[in-house]
Backbone as CSV, one residue per row, in Angstrom:
resi,resn,N_x,N_y,N_z,CA_x,CA_y,CA_z,C_x,C_y,C_z
1,MET,11.691,24.933,-12.611,11.462,24.206,-11.378,11.060,25.196,-10.292
2,GLY,9.970,24.904,-9.588,9.495,25.784,-8.534,10.480,25.860,-7.382
3,ALA,10.379,26.929,-6.624,11.309,27.147,-5.508,11.217,26.034,-4.479
4,TRP,10.022,25.567,-4.177,9.916,24.531,-3.148,10.448,23.201,-3.646
5,ILE,10.419,22.958,-4.960,11.007,21.731,-5.492,12.521,21.774,-5.328
6,ALA,13.127,22.893,-5.678,14.583,23.021,-5.524,14.974,22.807,-4.068
7,TRP,14.185,23.349,-3.153,14.467,23.190,-1.736,14.327,21.730,-1.303
8,ALA,13.236,21.083,-1.687,12.957,19.734,-1.206,13.892,18.692,-1.800
9,THR,14.429,18.928,-2.995,15.320,17.942,-3.598,16.780,18.191,-3.249
10,ASP,17.062,19.237,-2.508,18.414,19.516,-2.055,18.870,18.371,-1.147
11,PRO,20.012,17.726,-1.456,20.452,16.584,-0.647,20.647,16.922,0.828
12,ILE,20.966,18.147,1.124,21.125,18.532,2.526,19.779,18.445,3.236
13,TRP,18.699,18.870,2.566,17.382,18.844,3.188,16.797,17.451,3.250
14,SER,17.129,16.580,2.323,16.465,15.280,2.248,16.660,14.446,3.505
15,GLY,17.721,14.674,4.270,17.914,13.928,5.508,17.343,14.618,6.722
16,ARG,16.726,15.762,6.549,16.248,16.529,7.710,15.121,15.841,8.454
17,PHE,14.310,15.055,7.756,13.257,14.363,8.499,13.867,13.360,9.472
18,GLU,15.032,12.792,9.110,15.722,11.884,10.036,16.228,12.651,11.257
19,VAL,16.755,13.832,11.040,17.207,14.680,12.150,16.019,15.030,13.042
20,LEU,14.908,15.391,12.427,13.717,15.741,13.204,13.220,14.552,14.021
21,LEU,13.292,13.347,13.465,12.912,12.163,14.239,13.829,11.975,15.442
22,GLN,15.121,12.198,15.244,16.055,12.080,16.361,15.779,13.145,17.416
23,VAL,15.477,14.349,16.973,15.132,15.417,17.921,13.874,15.031,18.698
24,ALA,12.885,14.441,18.020,11.669,13.988,18.706,12.019,12.975,19.800
25,LYS,12.918,12.054,19.507,13.341,11.060,20.508,14.066,11.730,21.667
26,ASP,14.920,12.690,21.347,15.640,13.415,22.404,14.665,14.196,23.285
27,LEU,13.686,14.839,22.681,12.685,15.569,23.448,11.921,14.619,24.371
28,ARG,11.526,13.480,23.840,10.832,12.478,24.659,11.706,12.038,25.826
29,ASP,12.979,11.747,25.524,13.908,11.264,26.555,14.203,12.321,27.613
30,ASN,14.020,13.592,27.255,14.244,14.693,28.196,12.935,15.198,28.806
31,ASP,11.925,14.331,28.787,10.644,14.592,29.443,9.871,15.766,28.841
32,HIS,9.864,15.806,27.509,9.058,16.793,26.777,8.192,16.044,25.760
33,PRO,7.250,15.223,26.244,6.486,14.373,25.321,5.631,15.155,24.322
34,GLU,5.076,16.294,24.731,4.258,17.070,23.800,5.104,17.577,22.632
35,ALA,6.267,18.121,22.940,7.159,18.607,21.880,7.634,17.451,21.006
36,ALA,7.820,16.289,21.600,8.239,15.106,20.834,7.171,14.714,19.818
37,ILE,5.925,14.741,20.225,4.814,14.384,19.333,4.736,15.360,18.163
38,VAL,4.837,16.637,18.460,4.761,17.664,17.414,5.952,17.553,16.463
39,THR,7.136,17.323,17.001,8.339,17.219,16.170,8.299,15.961,15.305
40,ALA,7.780,14.865,15.845,7.636,13.642,15.039,6.718,13.900,13.848
41,GLN,5.622,14.610,14.081,4.709,14.931,12.978,5.388,15.824,11.947
42,THR,6.180,16.757,12.405,6.917,17.620,11.477,7.849,16.789,10.606
43,ALA,8.508,15.807,11.200,9.385,14.909,10.427,8.595,14.207,9.334
44,CYS,7.412,13.738,9.671,6.579,13.034,8.691,6.158,13.971,7.560
45,GLU,5.803,15.202,7.896,5.379,16.155,6.868,6.538,16.554,5.963
46,VAL,7.720,16.713,6.514,8.904,17.031,5.698,9.183,15.869,4.741
47,CYS,9.122,14.649,5.245,9.339,13.476,4.394,8.289,13.407,3.291
48,THR,7.032,13.650,3.624,5.953,13.615,2.631,6.201,14.635,1.526
49,GLU,6.582,15.844,1.913,6.845,16.874,0.905,8.010,16.472,0.000
50,ILE,9.069,15.952,0.582,10.228,15.535,-0.214,9.839,14.438,-1.194
51,LEU,9.096,13.433,-0.721,8.735,12.314,-1.596,7.734,12.734,-2.672
52,LEU,6.809,13.614,-2.345,5.900,14.123,-3.378,6.674,14.900,-4.443
53,THR,7.598,15.721,-4.002,8.411,16.506,-4.932,9.190,15.593,-5.874
54,GLU,9.826,14.597,-5.302,10.586,13.646,-6.120,9.676,12.878,-7.061
55,THR,8.505,12.494,-6.601,7.559,11.762,-7.444,7.102,12.628,-8.611
56,PHE,6.762,13.884,-8.348,6.377,14.784,-9.439,7.508,14.905,-10.454
57,ARG,8.734,15.053,-9.966,9.886,15.192,-10.858,10.071,13.930,-11.697
58,LYS,10.020,12.774,-11.060,10.245,11.512,-11.787,9.122,11.207,-12.769
59,ARG,7.925,11.669,-12.493,6.803,11.471,-13.410,6.775,12.516,-14.523
60,GLY,7.670,13.495,-14.439,7.706,14.551,-15.449,6.566,15.543,-15.319
61,ILE,6.027,15.660,-14.115,4.920,16.601,-13.890,5.290,17.633,-12.823
62,ASP,6.575,17.940,-12.735,6.993,18.893,-11.710,6.376,20.274,-11.917
63,TYR,5.871,20.546,-13.103,5.179,21.821,-13.353,3.881,21.914,-12.534
64,LEU,3.377,20.790,-12.027,2.181,20.802,-11.184,2.500,21.006,-9.704
65,SER,3.762,20.945,-9.357,4.142,20.994,-7.946,3.712,22.277,-7.253
66,ASP,4.017,23.406,-7.841,3.636,24.668,-7.202,2.113,24.835,-7.127
67,PRO,1.374,24.590,-8.213,-0.086,24.728,-8.102,-0.698,23.761,-7.077
68,LEU,-0.272,22.516,-7.088,-0.811,21.569,-6.113,-0.356,21.923,-4.705
69,GLY,0.915,22.308,-4.572,1.424,22.687,-3.265,0.654,23.845,-2.658
70,SER,0.234,24.776,-3.490,-0.507,25.928,-2.961,-1.943,25.554,-2.591
71,LEU,-2.456,24.472,-3.129,-3.810,24.024,-2.792,-3.860,23.203,-1.510
72,LEU,-2.729,22.620,-1.135,-2.700,21.782,0.067,-2.530,22.646,1.309
73,PRO,-3.224,22.303,2.381,-3.091,23.091,3.604,-1.765,22.847,4.326
74,ASN,-1.172,21.674,4.072,0.072,21.250,4.718,0.488,19.939,4.056
75,TYR,1.360,19.179,4.694,1.758,17.873,4.151,1.441,16.761,5.138
76,ASN,0.382,16.959,5.919,-0.061,15.988,6.904,-0.919,14.932,6.214
77,LEU,-0.422,13.712,6.147,-1.172,12.628,5.511,-2.472,12.305,6.235
78,GLY,-2.607,12.766,7.456,-3.864,12.599,8.174,-4.980,13.472,7.612
79,ASN,-4.615,14.462,6.822,-5.579,15.318,6.136,-6.004,14.599,4.855
80,ASP,-7.306,14.422,4.673,-7.800,13.644,3.530,-7.349,14.205,2.183
81,ARG,-7.340,15.529,2.032,-6.906,16.116,0.748,-5.436,15.800,0.476
82,VAL,-4.615,15.933,1.487,-3.180,15.650,1.332,-2.977,14.174,1.001
83,ARG,-3.657,13.313,1.752,-3.510,11.874,1.517,-3.957,11.498,0.114
84,ARG,-5.061,12.075,-0.365,-5.541,11.738,-1.711,-4.547,12.174,-2.778
85,VAL,-3.952,13.346,-2.633,-2.925,13.791,-3.584,-1.722,12.851,-3.514
86,TYR,-1.284,12.529,-2.302,-0.146,11.621,-2.134,-0.437,10.277,-2.805
87,GLN,-1.602,9.704,-2.526,-1.928,8.392,-3.088,-2.044,8.446,-4.611
88,ALA,-2.644,9.483,-5.143,-2.786,9.596,-6.596,-1.432,9.758,-7.276
89,ALA,-0.564,10.554,-6.686,0.746,10.803,-7.298,1.670,9.602,-7.191
90,THR,1.618,8.912,-6.061,2.602,7.850,-5.798,2.086,6.437,-6.052
91,ASN,0.787,6.287,-6.234,0.167,4.957,-6.320,0.429,4.134,-5.059
92,ASP,0.591,4.802,-3.947,0.825,4.145,-2.664,-0.478,4.163,-1.877
93,LEU,-1.070,3.010,-1.726,-2.305,2.912,-0.961,-1.946,2.764,0.516
94,ILE,-1.474,3.849,1.074,-0.881,3.881,2.405,-1.855,3.451,3.507
95,THR,-3.139,3.545,3.257,-4.128,3.217,4.286,-4.492,1.740,4.328
96,THR,-3.944,0.920,3.427,-4.354,-0.487,3.379,-3.875,-1.284,4.589
97,GLU,-2.785,-0.883,5.201,-2.346,-1.515,6.449,-3.128,-0.845,7.560
98,THR,-4.306,-1.410,7.877,-5.272,-0.718,8.717,-4.796,-0.484,10.148
99,VAL,-4.026,-1.396,10.710,-3.549,-1.208,12.087,-2.594,-0.022,12.146
100,ARG,-1.641,0.029,11.212,-0.704,1.146,11.168,-1.439,2.454,10.892
101,TRP,-2.384,2.434,9.948,-3.091,3.665,9.611,-3.929,4.150,10.793
102,ALA,-4.573,3.248,11.507,-5.361,3.647,12.686,-4.444,4.277,13.740
103,ALA,-3.262,3.705,13.930,-2.300,4.268,14.888,-1.841,5.651,14.432
104,PHE,-1.645,5.825,13.129,-1.233,7.135,12.612,-2.344,8.163,12.822
105,LYS,-3.575,7.784,12.571,-4.692,8.702,12.793,-4.794,9.079,14.279
106,GLN,-4.555,8.130,15.184,-4.538,8.444,16.619,-3.423,9.447,16.921
107,HIS,-2.255,9.210,16.307,-1.128,10.128,16.499,-1.491,11.538,16.033
108,THR,-2.077,11.665,14.834,-2.378,13.005,14.330,-3.452,13.682,15.181
109,LYS,-4.381,12.898,15.725,-5.374,13.478,16.640,-4.684,13.978,17.904
110,LYS,-3.774,13.178,18.447,-3.056,13.591,19.656,-2.227,14.835,19.358
111,ARG,-1.554,14.885,18.233,-0.773,16.063,17.849,-1.667,17.295,17.792
112,ASN,-2.835,17.161,17.165,-3.762,18.286,17.076,-4.264,18.715,18.454
113,ASP,-4.531,17.743,19.326,-4.976,18.064,20.683,-3.887,18.807,21.457
114,VAL,-2.642,18.405,21.258,-1.520,19.077,21.925,-1.375,20.505,21.402
115,VAL,-1.391,20.658,20.085,-1.134,21.962,19.471,-2.313,22.916,19.628
116,HIS,-3.509,22.432,19.359,-4.661,23.328,19.286,-5.459,23.440,20.588
117,ALA,-5.337,22.436,21.462,-6.104,22.480,22.718,-5.194,22.534,23.947
118,GLY,-3.882,22.519,23.732,-2.955,22.588,24.859,-2.974,21.358,25.737
119,GLU,-3.390,20.238,25.183,-3.497,19.004,25.950,-2.124,18.466,26.326
120,ALA,-2.018,17.909,27.499,-0.774,17.288,27.952,-0.666,15.886,27.355
121,ALA,0.546,15.366,27.343,0.776,14.009,26.850,1.801,13.329,27.746
122,ALA,1.640,12.044,27.907,2.594,11.248,28.681,3.629,10.640,27.742
123,ARG,4.690,10.122,28.335,5.770,9.538,27.551,5.271,8.404,26.642
124,ASP,4.338,7.596,27.137,3.863,6.486,26.315,3.190,6.984,25.032
125,LYS,2.533,8.141,25.094,1.931,8.716,23.879,3.016,9.196,22.915
126,ALA,4.080,9.772,23.462,5.208,10.187,22.615,5.867,8.962,21.989
127,ASP,6.031,7.898,22.777,6.598,6.650,22.234,5.766,6.136,21.068
128,ALA,4.450,6.111,21.267,3.554,5.609,20.221,3.614,6.496,18.977
129,SER,3.653,7.811,19.179,3.726,8.731,18.039,5.006,8.534,17.244
130,ILE,6.125,8.473,17.953,7.414,8.292,17.274,7.439,6.972,16.519
131,LYS,6.943,5.914,17.137,6.949,4.602,16.486,6.121,4.613,15.201
132,VAL,4.908,5.149,15.273,4.064,5.115,14.080,4.593,6.041,13.001
133,VAL,5.154,7.181,13.378,5.741,8.070,12.380,6.927,7.376,11.706
134,GLU,7.763,6.702,12.484,8.868,5.949,11.875,8.338,4.891,10.922
135,ASP,7.277,4.195,11.309,6.688,3.165,10.441,6.148,3.767,9.150
136,ILE,5.451,4.879,9.250,4.885,5.532,8.060,6.009,6.025,7.144
137,ILE,7.012,6.661,7.721,8.139,7.147,6.923,8.857,5.989,6.244
138,ARG,9.118,4.931,6.989,9.790,3.754,6.413,8.970,3.200,5.257
139,HIS,7.658,3.122,5.434,6.777,2.635,4.377,6.863,3.536,3.137
140,MET,6.745,4.856,3.342,6.764,5.783,2.204,8.091,5.724,1.454
141,VAL,9.189,5.724,2.195,10.515,5.699,1.558,10.712,4.381,0.810
142,ARG,10.341,3.261,1.441,10.475,1.957,0.777,9.623,1.930,-0.492
143,HIS,8.385,2.405,-0.419,7.511,2.420,-1.594,8.133,3.275,-2.710
144,HIS,8.653,4.441,-2.334,9.255,5.330,-3.325,10.436,4.659,-4.035
145,TYR,11.313,4.050,-3.271,12.505,3.463,-3.886,12.187,2.185,-4.641
146,GLU,11.196,1.426,-4.204,10.788,0.253,-4.987,10.174,0.671,-6.313
147,LYS,9.461,1.772,-6.296,8.802,2.257,-7.529,9.787,2.906,-8.494
148,TRP,10.772,3.642,-7.985,11.607,4.462,-8.850,13.048,4.002,-8.956
149,SER,13.435,2.941,-8.288,14.839,2.489,-8.389,15.003,1.419,-9.438
């Protein structure tokens, strides 16, 4: 088992995306909307990595985890390569709910603008980011447990 698989399947780590979501809400509530947006995205990426790891393990293809993990630039589902790997591994057509997916793409654009261009964000943008990230995470977790439980 690869090192990142052992890390991602550790029960202590599996709840960290929930902690990160709470931190994003706290940052927003303390008037740090840019940090809230970035932290919400981090929560989503941690959740994506955990669910991909579990999916590889349950499919008996965990030997592909390290090679695929090294090919991915990150675990941002807004990245087409990451999303295609996620969809192929999980059979989750996450983009079919077009309103939610459009909101997620707006969130990832705003996150990139904050991180890479130093753009400011208002509380309403942080609210929207947190909401869509929670929706995406809820969808991914529900899909995973419906498929593997």
